[in-house]
Each structure stands twice: as structure tokens, then as C-alpha cells.
Residue frames as qw, qx, qy, qz and C-alpha x, y, z in Angstrom:
[[0.262, 0.496, -0.041, -0.827, 62.78, 40.27, 40.96],
 [0.716, 0.441, 0.533, -0.094, 60.36, 39.20, 38.27],
 [0.429, -0.069, 0.536, 0.724, 61.92, 39.14, 34.83],
 [0.395, 0.799, 0.325, -0.317, 60.73, 41.77, 32.37],
 [0.687, 0.656, 0.135, 0.282, 61.74, 43.14, 28.99],
 [0.056, 0.939, -0.247, 0.231, 63.94, 45.90, 30.43],
 [0.588, -0.619, 0.519, -0.037, 65.91, 43.41, 32.52],
 [0.947, 0.268, 0.162, 0.074, 66.76, 41.17, 29.55],
 [0.615, -0.321, 0.394, 0.603, 70.32, 40.61, 28.40],
 [0.329, 0.792, -0.094, -0.506, 71.12, 43.12, 25.66],
 [0.097, -0.396, 0.821, 0.401, 73.26, 40.56, 23.82],
 [0.803, 0.265, -0.115, -0.521, 71.69, 38.51, 21.07],
 [0.422, -0.326, 0.846, 0.021, 72.10, 34.73, 21.13],
 [0.519, 0.367, 0.756, 0.156, 69.84, 33.86, 18.18],
 [0.191, 0.784, -0.041, -0.589, 70.31, 36.15, 15.23],
 [0.165, 0.529, -0.632, -0.541, 70.78, 36.15, 11.46],
 [0.463, 0.107, 0.878, -0.050, 68.54, 33.11, 11.10],
 [0.105, 0.021, -0.654, -0.749, 66.53, 32.31, 7.99],
 [0.167, 0.433, 0.827, -0.318, 63.09, 32.01, 9.56],
 [0.102, 0.622, 0.585, 0.510, 60.06, 33.31, 7.71],
 [0.072, -0.335, 0.122, -0.932, 58.91, 36.85, 8.48],
 [0.612, -0.369, 0.030, -0.698, 56.69, 36.87, 11.55],
 [0.687, 0.015, -0.725, 0.046, 57.92, 33.48, 12.81],
 [0.618, -0.678, 0.059, -0.393, 56.65, 32.91, 16.34],
 [0.951, -0.179, -0.116, 0.222, 59.12, 30.10, 16.99],
 [0.586, 0.365, -0.180, 0.701, 62.15, 32.29, 16.37],
 [0.228, -0.698, 0.105, -0.671, 60.73, 34.92, 18.73],
 [0.850, -0.498, -0.026, -0.168, 60.35, 32.29, 21.46],
 [0.882, 0.028, -0.128, 0.452, 63.91, 31.00, 21.01],
 [0.320, 0.568, -0.137, 0.745, 65.38, 34.50, 20.94],
 [0.433, -0.697, 0.086, -0.565, 63.57, 35.58, 24.11],
 [0.923, -0.380, -0.064, -0.009, 64.36, 32.40, 26.04],
 [0.801, 0.150, -0.147, 0.561, 68.08, 32.56, 25.25],
 [0.093, 0.651, -0.145, 0.740, 68.22, 36.21, 26.32],
 [0.685, -0.626, 0.071, -0.366, 66.87, 35.07, 29.69],
 [0.966, -0.215, 0.014, 0.141, 69.20, 32.08, 30.04],
 [0.158, -0.893, 0.367, 0.206, 72.34, 33.82, 28.77],
 [0.473, 0.656, -0.570, -0.146, 75.56, 32.75, 27.11],
 [0.109, -0.333, 0.917, -0.193, 76.32, 29.87, 29.50],
 [0.756, 0.212, 0.378, -0.491, 73.56, 27.85, 27.88],
 [0.104, -0.182, 0.889, 0.407, 73.82, 24.75, 25.73],
 [0.643, 0.301, 0.129, -0.693, 70.87, 24.40, 23.35],
 [0.287, 0.004, 0.929, 0.234, 69.61, 21.22, 21.70],
 [0.545, 0.411, 0.015, -0.731, 67.30, 21.43, 18.70],
 [0.618, 0.126, 0.768, 0.113, 65.85, 18.48, 16.77],
 [0.164, 0.235, 0.653, 0.701, 64.85, 18.44, 13.13],
 [0.013, 0.782, 0.589, -0.204, 62.32, 21.21, 12.71],
 [0.248, 0.922, 0.174, 0.239, 61.90, 24.86, 11.86],
 [0.296, -0.929, 0.217, 0.052, 64.47, 26.24, 14.28],
 [0.676, -0.332, 0.525, 0.396, 67.22, 23.81, 13.34],
 [0.607, 0.523, 0.469, 0.372, 66.44, 24.36, 9.66],
 [0.182, 0.929, 0.111, 0.303, 66.73, 28.14, 9.94],
 [0.434, -0.874, 0.218, -0.003, 69.45, 28.31, 12.60],
 [0.631, -0.390, 0.575, 0.345, 72.15, 25.99, 11.23],
 [0.687, 0.715, 0.128, -0.017, 72.93, 27.18, 7.71],
 [0.712, -0.247, 0.271, 0.599, 76.52, 26.52, 6.65],
 [0.587, 0.153, -0.519, 0.602, 78.70, 28.53, 6.89],
 [0.220, -0.490, 0.194, -0.821, 76.56, 30.49, 9.36],
 [0.388, -0.353, -0.810, 0.263, 75.62, 29.34, 12.84],
 [0.174, -0.650, -0.220, -0.706, 72.87, 31.60, 14.12],
 [0.703, -0.650, -0.288, 0.024, 73.49, 30.89, 17.81],
 [0.097, 0.810, -0.388, 0.429, 75.71, 32.98, 20.05],
 [0.562, -0.482, 0.610, -0.283, 75.97, 30.13, 22.54],
 [0.092, -0.208, 0.959, 0.172, 76.67, 26.43, 22.16],
 [0.731, 0.252, 0.194, -0.603, 73.96, 24.67, 20.13],
 [0.107, -0.219, 0.933, 0.264, 73.60, 21.28, 18.50],
 [0.692, 0.071, -0.294, -0.656, 71.06, 19.46, 16.34],
 [0.449, -0.156, 0.848, -0.233, 69.65, 16.20, 17.69],
 [0.038, -0.196, -0.909, -0.367, 67.76, 13.41, 16.00],
 [0.374, -0.407, -0.338, -0.762, 64.06, 14.21, 15.58],
 [0.737, -0.483, -0.435, -0.186, 63.07, 11.97, 18.49],
 [0.763, -0.126, -0.405, 0.488, 66.06, 12.72, 20.66],
 [0.004, -0.774, 0.091, -0.627, 65.77, 16.26, 22.04],
 [0.639, -0.683, 0.156, -0.318, 65.31, 15.25, 25.66],
 [0.959, -0.163, 0.042, 0.228, 67.73, 12.31, 25.56],
 [0.603, 0.457, -0.099, 0.646, 70.47, 14.48, 24.04],
 [0.230, -0.792, 0.130, -0.550, 69.76, 17.12, 26.69],
 [0.877, -0.478, 0.048, -0.024, 70.37, 14.41, 29.27],
 [0.865, 0.091, 0.010, 0.493, 73.81, 13.74, 27.80],
 [0.280, 0.682, -0.054, 0.673, 74.71, 17.42, 27.42],
 [0.469, -0.771, 0.108, -0.417, 73.77, 18.22, 31.01],
 [0.920, -0.366, 0.088, 0.110, 75.56, 15.16, 32.41],
 [0.776, 0.313, -0.011, 0.547, 78.65, 15.77, 30.31],
 [0.102, 0.751, -0.123, 0.641, 79.01, 19.40, 31.32],
 [0.656, -0.684, 0.133, -0.288, 78.46, 18.52, 34.96],
 [0.958, -0.128, 0.039, 0.254, 81.04, 15.69, 34.75],
 [0.603, 0.452, -0.061, 0.655, 83.59, 18.18, 33.38],
 [0.411, -0.289, -0.416, 0.758, 83.09, 20.32, 36.45],
 [0.081, -0.310, -0.213, -0.923, 80.77, 22.98, 35.08],
 [0.069, -0.416, -0.783, 0.457, 78.10, 24.17, 37.47],
 [0.181, 0.594, 0.227, -0.750, 76.77, 27.52, 36.33],
 [0.099, 0.133, -0.682, -0.712, 75.05, 26.58, 33.07],
 [0.670, 0.263, 0.375, -0.585, 71.69, 25.69, 31.53],
 [0.142, -0.016, 0.894, 0.424, 70.81, 22.85, 29.17],
 [0.475, 0.432, 0.306, -0.703, 67.75, 23.82, 27.13],
 [0.317, 0.175, 0.837, 0.410, 65.89, 22.12, 24.33],
 [0.392, 0.418, 0.024, -0.819, 63.74, 23.84, 21.71],
 [0.175, 0.103, 0.932, 0.300, 61.44, 21.43, 19.89],
 [0.378, -0.063, -0.317, -0.867, 58.36, 21.97, 17.77],
 [0.722, -0.098, 0.270, -0.630, 54.95, 20.46, 18.36],
 [0.913, 0.218, -0.292, -0.182, 55.56, 17.35, 16.27],
 [0.521, 0.410, -0.641, 0.387, 59.01, 16.81, 17.76],
 [0.198, -0.292, 0.618, -0.702, 57.45, 17.05, 21.22],
 [0.687, -0.003, 0.347, -0.638, 53.94, 15.60, 21.24],
 [0.925, 0.290, -0.094, -0.227, 54.53, 12.89, 18.64],
 [0.774, 0.429, -0.409, 0.225, 58.08, 11.91, 17.72],
 [0.291, 0.466, -0.573, 0.608, 59.80, 13.08, 20.90],
 [0.625, -0.558, 0.016, -0.545, 57.28, 12.26, 23.63],
 [0.936, -0.190, -0.272, 0.118, 58.99, 9.04, 24.75],
 [0.592, 0.232, -0.317, 0.704, 62.36, 10.73, 25.31],
 [0.180, -0.542, 0.136, -0.809, 60.70, 13.63, 27.13],
 [0.816, -0.451, -0.140, -0.335, 58.79, 11.25, 29.38],
 [0.879, -0.045, -0.309, 0.360, 62.02, 9.41, 30.19],
 [0.329, 0.402, -0.274, 0.809, 63.87, 12.62, 31.04],
 [0.464, -0.558, 0.063, -0.686, 61.10, 13.71, 33.41],
 [0.922, -0.304, -0.217, -0.101, 61.10, 10.27, 35.01],
 [0.765, 0.082, -0.305, 0.561, 64.86, 10.46, 35.59],
 [0.340, -0.881, -0.193, 0.266, 64.64, 13.97, 36.96],
 [0.635, 0.200, 0.143, 0.732, 67.27, 15.35, 34.58],
 [0.170, -0.707, -0.193, 0.659, 68.16, 18.97, 35.31],
 [0.263, 0.136, 0.559, 0.774, 67.08, 20.38, 31.95],
 [0.339, 0.495, 0.250, -0.760, 64.64, 22.89, 30.48],
 [0.291, 0.245, 0.818, 0.431, 62.47, 21.65, 27.61],
 [0.269, 0.484, 0.128, -0.823, 60.64, 24.31, 25.60],
 [0.403, 0.397, 0.776, 0.277, 58.05, 23.30, 23.03],
 [0.160, 0.349, -0.124, -0.915, 57.43, 26.08, 20.50],
 [0.397, 0.374, 0.834, -0.080, 53.98, 25.12, 19.30],
 [0.223, 0.303, -0.297, -0.878, 52.97, 26.28, 15.83],
 [0.672, 0.202, 0.481, -0.526, 50.36, 23.52, 15.69],
 [0.893, 0.432, 0.062, -0.108, 51.60, 21.51, 12.69],
 [0.741, -0.180, 0.357, 0.540, 54.74, 20.13, 11.05],
 [0.270, 0.910, 0.044, -0.312, 55.46, 23.47, 9.37],
 [0.209, -0.658, 0.591, 0.418, 59.04, 22.80, 8.29],
 [0.288, -0.068, 0.895, 0.333, 58.07, 19.87, 6.05],
 [0.123, -0.180, -0.653, -0.726, 54.93, 21.25, 4.44],
 [0.447, -0.145, 0.207, -0.858, 52.23, 21.92, 7.08],
 [0.555, -0.138, -0.799, -0.185, 51.21, 18.37, 8.04],
 [0.661, -0.617, -0.113, -0.413, 49.01, 17.61, 11.04],
 [0.280, 0.299, -0.780, 0.473, 50.71, 16.94, 14.37],
 [0.398, -0.429, -0.786, 0.198, 49.31, 15.78, 17.69],
 [0.157, -0.475, -0.355, 0.790, 49.01, 19.46, 18.64],
 [0.076, -0.177, -0.481, -0.855, 47.03, 20.55, 15.59],
 [0.339, 0.157, 0.521, -0.767, 43.68, 21.90, 16.85],
 [0.410, 0.441, 0.796, -0.058, 40.31, 20.53, 15.84],
 [0.410, 0.824, 0.342, -0.190, 39.11, 21.84, 12.49],
 [0.101, -0.758, 0.390, 0.513, 42.47, 23.11, 11.22],
 [0.835, 0.548, 0.009, -0.044, 43.24, 22.56, 7.56],
 [0.353, -0.632, 0.607, 0.327, 46.67, 21.06, 6.87],
 [0.411, 0.443, -0.654, -0.455, 48.09, 19.18, 3.90],
 [0.210, 0.022, -0.977, 0.020, 47.23, 15.89, 5.62],
 [0.094, 0.512, 0.759, -0.391, 43.87, 17.07, 7.01],
 [0.019, 0.136, 0.398, 0.907, 42.36, 18.89, 4.01],
 [0.364, 0.323, 0.456, -0.745, 38.98, 20.58, 4.19],
 [0.072, -0.094, -0.819, -0.562, 36.42, 18.83, 2.01],
 [0.499, -0.316, -0.344, -0.730, 32.68, 18.44, 1.69],
 [0.794, -0.362, -0.466, -0.142, 32.47, 15.71, 4.33],
 [0.722, -0.424, -0.256, 0.483, 35.42, 16.30, 6.66],
 [0.086, 0.962, 0.025, 0.258, 36.27, 19.88, 7.64],
 [0.130, 0.748, -0.539, 0.365, 39.96, 19.68, 8.42],
 [0.220, 0.246, -0.868, 0.370, 41.44, 17.93, 11.45],
 [0.671, -0.414, -0.418, -0.451, 38.91, 15.76, 13.27],
 [0.722, -0.255, -0.524, 0.373, 41.02, 15.16, 16.41],
 [0.317, -0.945, -0.063, -0.045, 41.40, 17.40, 19.46],
 [0.279, 0.753, -0.477, 0.358, 44.74, 18.99, 20.38],
 [0.779, -0.152, -0.531, 0.295, 46.84, 16.75, 22.61],
 [0.374, -0.900, 0.011, -0.224, 47.20, 18.22, 26.11],
 [0.715, 0.313, -0.427, 0.456, 50.98, 18.16, 26.50],
 [0.115, -0.584, 0.390, -0.702, 51.00, 20.50, 29.51],
 [0.764, -0.360, 0.254, -0.472, 48.86, 18.15, 31.56],
 [0.952, 0.157, -0.248, 0.085, 50.71, 15.11, 30.19],
 [0.432, 0.470, -0.491, 0.593, 53.95, 16.59, 31.53],
 [0.380, -0.493, 0.365, -0.693, 52.26, 17.50, 34.81],
 [0.930, -0.173, -0.099, -0.308, 50.95, 13.93, 35.16],
 [0.763, 0.239, -0.472, 0.371, 54.59, 12.84, 35.62],
 [0.546, -0.801, -0.154, 0.189, 54.64, 15.03, 38.77],
 [0.600, 0.459, -0.036, 0.654, 57.29, 17.14, 37.06],
 [0.393, -0.363, -0.341, 0.773, 58.99, 19.80, 39.24],
 [0.140, 0.582, 0.098, -0.795, 57.74, 22.60, 36.99],
 [0.317, 0.364, 0.714, 0.507, 55.57, 22.90, 33.88],
 [0.114, 0.581, 0.210, -0.779, 54.00, 25.98, 32.35],
 [0.470, 0.606, 0.554, 0.324, 52.08, 27.22, 29.36],
 [0.160, -0.588, 0.051, 0.791, 52.85, 30.50, 27.60],
 [0.558, 0.701, 0.405, 0.183, 52.47, 32.42, 24.36],
 [0.471, 0.050, 0.117, 0.873, 54.64, 34.86, 22.46],
 [0.091, -0.718, -0.398, -0.563, 51.61, 37.15, 22.61],
 [0.511, -0.844, 0.026, -0.163, 52.23, 37.73, 26.32],
 [0.672, 0.474, -0.432, 0.371, 56.02, 37.86, 26.23],
 [0.179, -0.613, 0.505, -0.580, 56.53, 39.10, 29.80],
 [0.866, -0.244, 0.251, -0.357, 54.71, 36.03, 31.09],
 [0.937, 0.288, -0.172, 0.101, 56.83, 33.73, 28.92],
 [0.446, 0.573, -0.477, 0.495, 60.19, 35.20, 29.90],
 [0.446, -0.548, 0.441, -0.553, 59.21, 35.21, 33.59],
 [0.960, -0.106, 0.149, -0.213, 58.44, 31.48, 33.34],
 [0.795, 0.433, -0.309, 0.291, 61.75, 30.77, 31.61],
 [0.059, 0.631, -0.510, 0.582, 63.55, 32.64, 34.39],
 [0.715, -0.393, 0.343, -0.466, 61.61, 30.72, 37.03],
 [0.989, 0.129, -0.063, -0.037, 62.39, 27.40, 35.34],
 [0.559, 0.593, -0.435, 0.384, 66.10, 28.28, 35.27],
 [0.151, -0.554, 0.564, -0.593, 66.15, 28.39, 39.07],
 [0.856, -0.191, 0.255, -0.406, 64.38, 25.08, 39.69],
 [0.146, -0.409, 0.893, 0.120, 66.28, 21.78, 39.88],
 [0.537, 0.225, 0.807, -0.100, 65.04, 18.84, 37.86],
 [0.246, 0.279, 0.698, 0.611, 63.13, 18.69, 34.59],
 [0.193, 0.534, 0.271, -0.777, 61.16, 21.76, 33.51],
 [0.307, 0.369, 0.751, 0.454, 58.68, 21.91, 30.63],
 [0.162, 0.534, 0.151, -0.816, 57.37, 25.10, 29.01],
 [0.387, 0.436, 0.749, 0.315, 54.80, 24.98, 26.23],
 [0.015, 0.540, 0.029, -0.841, 54.66, 28.24, 24.28],
 [0.561, 0.672, 0.483, -0.011, 52.21, 29.07, 21.49],
 [0.248, -0.504, 0.389, 0.731, 54.22, 30.38, 18.52],
 [0.648, 0.627, 0.305, -0.305, 52.09, 31.20, 15.46],
 [0.452, -0.103, 0.623, 0.630, 53.35, 30.41, 11.96],
 [0.358, 0.538, 0.002, -0.763, 51.99, 32.98, 9.47],
 [0.276, 0.283, -0.765, -0.509, 52.59, 30.58, 6.56],
 [0.176, -0.145, -0.974, -0.008, 50.75, 27.64, 8.11],
 [0.067, 0.480, 0.667, -0.566, 48.09, 29.65, 9.91],
 [0.221, 0.583, 0.570, 0.536, 47.25, 31.87, 6.96],
 [0.212, -0.904, -0.268, 0.257, 47.74, 35.23, 8.69],
 [0.357, 0.871, -0.163, 0.296, 49.71, 38.36, 7.75],
 [0.703, 0.118, -0.439, 0.547, 53.28, 38.34, 9.04],
 [0.003, 0.432, -0.269, 0.861, 52.55, 41.46, 11.07],
 [0.672, -0.429, -0.119, -0.591, 49.78, 39.70, 13.05],
 [0.635, 0.078, -0.738, 0.215, 51.86, 37.06, 14.85],
 [0.139, 0.040, -0.644, 0.752, 51.93, 38.67, 18.29],
 [0.481, -0.060, 0.078, -0.871, 48.34, 39.91, 18.10],
 [0.796, -0.029, -0.472, -0.378, 47.03, 36.44, 17.15],
 [0.554, 0.060, -0.739, 0.378, 49.20, 34.83, 19.85],
 [0.104, -0.046, 0.497, -0.860, 47.56, 37.14, 22.38],
 [0.606, -0.028, -0.158, -0.779, 44.07, 36.63, 20.98],
 [0.652, -0.022, -0.748, -0.122, 44.21, 32.85, 21.40],
 [0.268, -0.119, -0.730, 0.617, 44.46, 33.42, 25.15],
 [0.240, 0.072, 0.204, -0.946, 41.89, 36.20, 25.29],
 [0.670, 0.012, -0.331, -0.664, 39.29, 34.05, 23.50],
 [0.727, -0.323, 0.474, -0.377, 39.95, 31.08, 25.77],
 [0.931, 0.308, -0.173, -0.091, 41.35, 28.64, 23.23],
 [0.666, 0.235, -0.500, 0.501, 44.66, 28.62, 25.12],
 [0.543, -0.823, -0.122, -0.113, 45.38, 29.30, 28.78],
 [0.293, 0.630, -0.530, 0.486, 48.35, 30.54, 30.79],
 [0.831, -0.505, -0.007, -0.232, 49.03, 28.23, 33.69],
 [0.165, 0.591, -0.750, 0.246, 51.70, 26.54, 35.81],
 [0.916, -0.282, -0.265, -0.108, 52.16, 23.23, 37.59],
 [0.280, 0.527, -0.608, 0.523, 54.42, 23.16, 40.62],
 [0.149, -0.200, 0.769, -0.589, 54.55, 21.23, 43.90],
 [0.065, 0.262, 0.963, -0.027, 51.73, 19.00, 42.74],
 [0.195, 0.683, 0.523, -0.470, 49.30, 21.83, 42.09],
 [0.357, 0.517, 0.474, 0.617, 47.95, 23.66, 39.07],
 [0.108, -0.609, -0.243, 0.747, 47.82, 27.44, 39.03],
 [0.401, 0.725, 0.462, 0.316, 45.90, 29.54, 36.51],
 [0.424, -0.224, -0.019, 0.877, 47.93, 32.66, 35.73],
 [0.164, 0.138, -0.171, -0.962, 45.35, 34.54, 33.69],
 [0.246, 0.492, 0.829, -0.101, 41.58, 34.27, 33.57],
 [0.094, 0.211, 0.385, 0.893, 40.16, 36.37, 30.72],
 [0.297, 0.310, 0.494, -0.756, 36.78, 36.47, 32.46],
 [0.661, 0.598, 0.302, -0.338, 34.48, 37.21, 29.57],
 [0.650, -0.041, 0.556, 0.516, 36.11, 35.71, 26.50],
 [0.198, 0.511, -0.343, -0.763, 36.88, 37.66, 23.36],
 [0.818, 0.363, 0.029, -0.445, 35.24, 36.27, 20.23],
 [0.604, -0.228, 0.729, 0.229, 36.57, 32.82, 19.37],
 [0.655, 0.601, 0.453, 0.071, 34.80, 33.06, 16.03],
 [0.232, 0.957, -0.162, -0.068, 36.76, 36.20, 15.11],
 [0.395, -0.623, 0.654, 0.165, 40.00, 34.48, 16.12],
 [0.665, 0.089, 0.724, 0.161, 39.20, 31.50, 13.91],
 [0.556, 0.752, 0.353, -0.016, 37.81, 33.39, 10.91],
 [0.082, 0.933, -0.280, -0.209, 40.90, 35.59, 10.53],
 [0.367, -0.478, 0.765, 0.228, 43.10, 32.53, 9.82],
 [0.527, 0.369, -0.555, -0.528, 43.25, 30.81, 6.46],
 [0.190, 0.123, -0.972, 0.057, 43.48, 27.38, 8.06],
 [0.142, 0.322, 0.804, -0.480, 40.04, 27.85, 9.64],
 [0.283, 0.239, -0.128, -0.920, 38.12, 29.79, 7.00],
 [0.405, -0.053, -0.789, -0.459, 36.30, 26.70, 5.78],
 [0.043, -0.166, -0.867, 0.467, 34.66, 26.07, 9.16],
 [0.277, -0.553, -0.596, -0.513, 30.88, 26.05, 9.34],
 [0.383, -0.576, 0.183, -0.698, 28.87, 27.69, 12.10],
 [0.926, -0.313, -0.110, -0.180, 28.35, 24.21, 13.56],
 [0.783, 0.193, -0.338, 0.485, 32.12, 23.57, 13.55],
 [0.108, 0.495, -0.312, 0.804, 32.71, 26.80, 15.45],
 [0.686, -0.490, 0.024, -0.538, 29.93, 25.92, 17.89],
 [0.952, -0.111, -0.262, 0.116, 31.69, 22.59, 18.54],
 [0.548, 0.323, -0.350, 0.688, 35.00, 24.37, 19.23],
 [0.207, -0.527, 0.211, -0.797, 33.38, 26.88, 21.59],
 [0.849, -0.386, -0.119, -0.341, 31.49, 24.14, 23.44],
 [0.875, 0.014, -0.323, 0.362, 34.73, 22.23, 23.96],
 [0.262, 0.450, -0.300, 0.799, 36.42, 25.43, 25.18],
 [0.486, -0.534, 0.091, -0.686, 33.66, 26.11, 27.70],
 [0.936, -0.262, -0.222, -0.075, 33.81, 22.56, 29.01],
 [0.715, 0.176, -0.348, 0.580, 37.56, 22.86, 29.52],
 [0.051, 0.470, -0.251, 0.845, 37.30, 26.20, 31.29],
 [0.717, -0.512, -0.105, -0.462, 34.58, 24.91, 33.60],
 [0.919, -0.170, -0.259, 0.246, 37.07, 22.29, 34.78],
 [0.500, 0.334, -0.258, 0.756, 39.95, 24.77, 35.05],
 [0.207, -0.555, 0.114, -0.797, 37.99, 27.30, 37.08],
 [0.822, -0.447, -0.128, -0.328, 36.64, 24.64, 39.37],
 [0.951, -0.197, -0.108, 0.215, 39.83, 22.67, 40.05],
 [0.634, 0.262, -0.139, 0.714, 42.79, 25.02, 39.54],
 [0.341, -0.668, -0.322, 0.577, 43.79, 27.81, 41.89]]
């Protein structure tokens, strides 16, 4: 049976945390742990979720959880999974929750190694598109044009000049058993993919868009709406990779306005019409490839 909201565990495994109001990352962690259940060991590197979830004397996890080094999410997951298995445990999940910087930049080597070894782990990247915990610095997953503290918007350079790194396809290029993209804006899709990943042996990678109201410059009440809009306007896609093939899970058909999506966020308000044209052109080029090559 496909997982849905009504079938979720009623227990809470991530609660009482100190995340900002409207935090998309905390929503992703909460939902994923409700799918995976109490027999889950979670690994979190330095980042927003470890900062808000491990506050002495409070531990905000209802299951076992540990902080890893910034670069070591996947390698620590390897040890956790192997250790539990060596002690005779069988019915459990080892899951990592790492931000965009801890995944696409600092942690990419360890993730690549885990996929190469075929470790039986689930790696979830909650992508808020910058190093939010340390002051909104650019990461490898910051989109083109976004203003951050390290990519300011000036007269000559309008924010980040680099495209967003394609971590989903990087993971798929390892011929990983399962990879998927998701967003907290379409929560049923996300929790269904977490459930699916929990039943597949080997390394699983899920990349979920998780807006940060502080860094994105949006009202705290708009998190889910904006996380849905990024898919509807074609600047993010919902897809899976399994058995060597890509599958597109949602085709918006006629896209919602990408300009409206961008203009409503403080990090993009400086963009010129030409900047937005560049973003839309890049989107259309990507979707031409997706629609032609993916099922």
C-alpha cells in the first residue's frame, strides 16, 4: 500500500526542537522519521538540524540519533549500520539527514564512497539551498542568481553566478539502487519515497527541497506553498532513478510563472528581467532533456 498521511505513525520522533518558524528541514526530518519508525538510528552532521535538535539537556529525537563530523554523514552511517548488524539487529533503518552544503560540498566524498560500497543506508539531503545555519553562505546547491552573504547582489554581479549542482543525477551516475527527488510542498510524494527507500537494499538517496524562510526571504507561513510552487513552475522536478532508469513522477505540463516564484523571495528580488530570462531559458533546456529521455 502506498504510504499516505493517514497511514503515518502517530508517535513523534522529532519534537521540541529549536528550529525557526516555518523551517522546511524540520518538516522533512519529522515526516521521514514517522515513516521509518522508532527502530531507526539517525546520523546528522553539523548543520541546521543538529543545531536545533541536540540542545543540552534536551534531545529532540525519540529514536537513537548522533551528530557526525560535517563531512562524515555517510561514513558514520556505514559504521552505525554495520555495528547494529554485527550485534544481531535486523529490523532497523540507518538514516542520515544532511543539508545541502553537508551533502553537495563537504560530504560528497563520503556519500560517493558509501554508494560505491553498497552500504544499506538511507541518505536524505534536506536542501534549503545555502549554508543557513552559519549565516546564509552559498553552497553548491544555491541556485543561479540567489543572493547570499558570500554572493551579494551588486551593480555588476547579481547574486550567485553558478548553476545549482545536480546531486540527484550525480548519485544516479553511481548506478545507485534508488535515488529520488522530492519537496516538502508535496509531502505525500516525499513520504511515499521514504517508505519505498526503506524496503530497498543498498544505498538510497533522497533529495528534498526544504525552504528556509530566513534565508529565502519569505513569510514563515509560506514554506509549503513555496515548496510546491518550485515544482509547479519547473525549477525543480519530482523524479526517481531505479534499475538503471530515470522516471519522471510529475510533469506540470504548462508551467506556473517562474517569475512570480522568484519575485516573492527576498533572495531574488534584485534580479533583472534578463536574469529571469536566463533562469527560464535554463529551465526549458533542462525540461526538454527530461521529457525526451526520461519515462
